[in-house]
C-alpha positions, 0 to 999 in steps of 0.5 A: 095764188101765192099772192092771195094766200099771203094777203089772206094770212096778213088779213087774219094776223091783223084781225087776230091782233085787233080782237086780242086788244079789245079787252076793257081798257078801263079795267086795267086802270089803277085808281092809285096810279091816276091819283099819283099822276095827278099829284105829279102833274100838279107839282110840275106846274109849280114853278118859280117866277123871277121878277126883276125890279128893272131889266136895264140899267143906264150908267149915263156918261162915264170916263173910259176905264172908270169901273161901274157897278149896279144891283138888279134886285129880283123877287121869286113871285112863283110858287116853288124855290128859285135856283139860279144856276148861271149868269153870263155876260156878253163880254169879259168887261162885265162880271155878274155876281149872283147867289149860285145854286142857292134856293130862293123861296117863293116871296123872297128877294135876291140880288145880282150884282153887275160890275162893268169896267168902263172899257169901250168908247161911245155908246156901249151896251152889254147883256147878262143872261141869267139861267134859272129853273123858271118856265122861260129858263133865261132872263136877259138883263142889260147895262149901257153907258156912253163911254168918253175916250181918255184924253189923247194927251194923257195916253200919248205920253210925254212930248220930247 
């Protein structure tokens, strides 16, 4: 008997909640809020797009320890200001220089300078990860070179 009373009480509570929620939902919608939400959603779709002239640069064959640098030119092909917040290389031998936190208008171009100190031996590939307010959030750039080691006679010192 106690179980039946509990089940009936539960059924009555669910019925009461269901009936109280049957107010017309359409009457609660405020037209101004709908328009404001539509504008907000449209604004969120407007994003910058970072388009690079190249995503990889090959320095070719270089002598070990010979500094190199290249410029990656990019254009904001989106419809909102582009802001680069960070650019990090895969190692300390590569240093990116970029317009940090500087808005780049739609249609405008910018430059990212990458300096490589020429360390390593043989085929070397380094990456630079660019973080920006784009839909993807990051862009990946690569530099590569074939690094010839220094002449062994130069590094061995004088012969006694």
